[in-house]
C-alpha positions in Angstrom: 288.7 104.0 26.5 287.5 107.6 27.3 284.3 109.6 27.0 284.0 113.1 25.8 282.3 115.7 28.0 282.0 119.4 27.3 283.1 122.1 29.6 280.7 125.1 29.4 282.0 128.4 30.8 280.0 131.5 30.9 281.9 134.8 31.1 280.0 138.0 32.0 280.2 140.9 29.6 280.7 144.0 31.7 281.2 147.4 30.1 283.3 148.4 27.0 285.6 151.5 26.7 282.5 153.7 26.1 280.7 152.3 29.1 278.2 150.5 26.9 277.1 147.0 28.0 279.3 144.3 26.5 277.7 140.9 25.8 278.5 137.9 27.9 280.1 134.9 26.2 279.9 131.2 26.5 282.7 128.9 25.6 282.4 125.2 25.0 285.6 123.0 25.3 285.6 119.3 24.9 287.4 117.3 27.6 288.4 113.6 27.5 287.2 111.9 30.7 289.0 108.8 31.9 285.6 107.5 33.1 282.0 108.7 33.7 280.4 106.7 36.5 276.7 106.8 37.4 275.7 108.5 40.6 278.1 109.1 43.5 280.6 106.8 45.0 279.9 105.7 48.6 282.7 108.1 49.8 280.9 111.1 48.1 277.2 110.2 48.6 276.8 112.6 51.5 278.2 115.6 49.5 274.8 116.3 47.8 273.0 119.2 49.4 269.3 119.6 49.9 267.4 119.2 46.6 270.3 118.0 44.7 271.1 114.7 43.1 274.6 113.6 42.0 273.9 112.0 38.6 277.5 111.2 37.5 281.0 111.1 38.9 283.5 112.2 36.2 287.2 111.3 36.4 289.6 113.5 34.5 293.4 113.1 34.3 295.5 115.1 33.8 293.6 117.9 35.6 292.0 120.3 33.2 291.0 123.9 33.7 287.6 123.3 35.5 286.0 125.2 38.3 282.8 125.0 40.4 281.4 127.9 38.4 281.6 125.9 35.1 279.0 123.3 33.8 279.6 120.0 32.1 277.6 118.6 29.3 277.4 114.8 29.7 275.6 112.7 27.3 273.6 115.7 26.0 272.5 117.2 29.2 274.0 120.1 31.2 275.0 119.6 34.9 276.4 121.9 37.6 279.7 120.6 38.9 281.5 120.2 42.2 285.2 119.7 41.6 287.3 117.6 43.9 291.1 117.5 43.7 292.6 114.0 43.3 296.3 113.1 44.0 297.9 109.7 43.5 298.0 107.6 46.7 301.3 106.3 45.5 303.3 109.4 46.2 303.8 110.3 42.5 303.1 113.7 41.1 300.1 112.5 39.1 296.9 114.4 39.8 293.5 114.6 38.4 290.0 115.7 39.1 287.0 113.9 40.5 284.0 115.9 39.4 280.5 115.4 40.8 277.8 116.3 38.2 274.9 117.6 40.1 271.3 118.0 39.0 269.4 120.5 41.1 265.8 119.8 42.0 263.3 121.7 44.2 
């Protein structure tokens, strides 16, 4: 069973060939998460910075194109993310991402 989350990526516009401002763009790409767990695991609980709360830990495998500059929409709300690389402990080449969905406060 998997849950769909949406990757939100904003790309700045810059300037076109005539040095006129070009509009920025936002892309929304659905991703299939292996699991969406509430809060942070005990291993990652100390990662939250001042004024932040880790709302969800999202597990994605295989690893999609996702960076710390992106946002995730989870269950209808947007969250900033912290992307952690995950590699199999069994020596296989399998890898995925452990993503901390952060809600900033303060």
